[in-house]
C-alpha positions as CSV (number, residue, x, y, z in Angstrom):
1,M,16.0,21.0,-8.1
2,A,15.0,17.4,-8.6
3,R,12.3,16.5,-11.1
4,M,9.4,14.4,-9.7
5,Q,8.5,11.3,-11.6
6,I,4.8,11.0,-12.2
7,S,3.5,7.4,-12.2
8,N,1.5,6.3,-15.3
9,E,-0.3,3.8,-13.1
10,T,-3.9,4.5,-12.4
11,S,-4.7,4.2,-8.7
12,T,-6.8,1.3,-7.6
13,W,-8.9,3.8,-5.7
14,L,-9.6,5.8,-8.9
15,L,-10.5,2.6,-10.8
16,Q,-13.0,1.7,-8.1
17,A,-14.4,5.3,-8.1
18,K,-15.0,5.0,-11.8
19,E,-16.8,1.7,-11.4
20,F,-19.1,3.3,-8.7
21,L,-19.8,6.2,-11.0
22,D,-20.5,4.0,-13.9
23,E,-23.0,2.0,-11.8
24,A,-24.6,5.3,-10.5
25,R,-25.1,6.5,-14.0
26,R,-27.2,3.4,-14.8
27,L,-29.6,4.1,-11.9
28,K,-32.5,6.5,-11.7
29,P,-32.0,9.5,-9.4
30,G,-32.5,8.4,-5.8
31,P,-30.8,7.5,-2.5
32,E,-28.9,4.5,-4.0
33,R,-27.5,6.6,-6.8
34,K,-26.5,9.4,-4.4
35,E,-24.8,6.9,-2.1
36,L,-22.7,5.5,-5.0
37,R,-21.7,9.0,-6.1
38,Q,-20.7,9.9,-2.5
39,T,-18.6,6.7,-2.3
40,A,-16.9,7.6,-5.5
41,K,-16.1,11.0,-4.2
42,V,-14.5,9.5,-1.0
43,L,-12.4,7.1,-3.1
44,R,-11.1,10.0,-5.3
45,E,-10.1,11.8,-2.1
46,I,-8.3,8.7,-0.9
47,A,-6.5,8.5,-4.2
48,K,-5.5,12.2,-4.0
49,L,-4.1,11.7,-0.4
50,E,-2.2,8.5,-1.5
51,A,-0.6,10.3,-4.4
52,A,0.5,13.2,-2.2
53,S,1.9,10.8,0.3
54,E,3.9,8.9,-2.4
55,Q,5.3,12.2,-3.6
56,A,6.4,13.2,-0.1
57,V,8.1,9.9,0.3
58,E,9.9,10.3,-3.1
59,R,11.0,13.9,-2.2
60,D,12.4,12.6,1.1
61,R,14.2,9.8,-0.7
62,L,15.7,12.2,-3.2
63,Q,16.8,14.6,-0.5
64,R,18.7,11.9,1.4
65,T,20.8,10.9,-1.7
């Protein structure tokens, strides 16, 4: 069974999510803070889907060789 290589790169989506969360932490509780936190949550989901997609592509590539 082939070993999967895990990238040491941090996803751009995750970096953006971190920035949104950092900004949300500076705000008092309220709608703006909630919106930033929800946006960060969506960005983390996108990063998760992107990572899964990249792993699938890598698996396919390894199976073809």
